[in-house]
N, C-alpha and C positions, 0 to 999 in steps of 0.2 A: 264785439270782436273777441275771438278766442285767444287765450294766451297759451303758447306751447312750452313755456318754461315751467318745469316741475322743480320746485325748490327743495322738495323733500327727498329726491332720489340722487343717484350717482350720475356723473357726466360720463360720456363715452370714453374720454381719456382716462378717467379713474378706473373704469371697468377694464380697459385694455392693459393698464399698468398692473392691476390686480391679477389678471389672467397670466401676464408675463411672470409675475412672482410665483404664482402657483405652478406654472410650467417649469420654472427653474428648480423649484423644490422637488417636484415629481421626477425630473430628470436625474437629480442627485440621488434620490431614493432608488430609482431603477438601476442606476450604475452600482450602488452599494449592494443591492439585491443580486445583481449579476455576479459581482465579485464573491459574495458569500456562497452562491450556488456553485460556482466554479471550484472554490476551495472545498466545499462539501463533497463534490464529485471526486476530487483528487484524494481526499481522505478515505472516502468509501472505496475507491479503487485500491488504495494501499491496504486497507483492512482486508479486502477480498483476497489480495495477493498473500497476505500473512496467513489467512486461513487455508489458502491453497497450498502454501509451503508446509504448513503444519500437517495437513492431511497427507501430502506426498511423503513427508518424513515418516509418518506412521505406516504408510503403504510400503515404503522402501525397507523399513525395519522388518516387516513381515515377509518380504521377498528375499532378503539376504540371510546368510547363515548367522544365527544369533551369537555364536561364539567366535566369529571371525573378527580379528582386530582391524582388518582392512577390507573394505567392500566398496563397490560402485553399483549404481543403478540409474538408468536414464529412461525418460519417458517424454513423449510429445502429446500435448492435448490440442484438439482442433479449435475449441471455442472458449476463450480467445486463443489464437495460435501462440502457444507457449512451449518452450523447451525447458524441461525440468531435469536436474542432475543431482544425485545424492552421492556423497563420498564419506566414508568412514576411514579415518587415518589415525595413526599414532601421533602424539604431539612431537614437535621438534625436540631434538636432543637438549638444546639450551633452554627449553621452556620449563617453567615451574611444574607443569603437569607431568613432565617426563619422569619425575621422581616417583610418582604414584603408579604402581603396576596395575594394568587393567583399565586405565582411563583412556578413552578414545574421543576424538573430535569428530562430530558429525556436522556436515555442511550441506545444506540444500540451496541450490541456486536456480533461479527462474530467469529466463531471457525471453523478452517479447518486444514487439514493435508497436508504437503508438504515434500516429501522425508522422511516420517516416523516421522516427527517432528510436534507436536501440536502447532499451531499458533493461536494468538488471536489479533483482532483489535477492537478498541472501539471508538465510536463517542459519545461525551457528549455535550448536549446543554440544555438551559433553555427555558421555554415557560411561557407565562402569560395566566392564565385562569381567566377571571373576575368573581368575586363572584356573585352568583345568587342573584337577588333582592328578598327580602322577600315579601310575600303577605301581604297587609294591611287588618286588620280585620275590 
């Protein structure tokens, strides 16, 4: 008579428990991977917007009068649909920067929609515009 008991192997119950443990570990790893990929996508999107704002800042500087203390420039780009706005203004009178003649604040703002949510990103910098020399009479 043949014996069907194999004393050197695993039982079916041990195998099922081991598969359950492996499935649990794999599930946790996949959830962690998903979270990391989502975070990487958000950071990548933000870096892309910063480069877009910086590029638009340089474009706006080239399109506006270089000696103007106040200027505006707007642009819309189709992909992804984004509204860009550039403003060069003098600092507020009570600001520390107001004491320095020729300092202007440059502000670039981007507005776009993602998943139905309105998002805004802003880049603010200062620039120095030397005062024009007066003509001698």
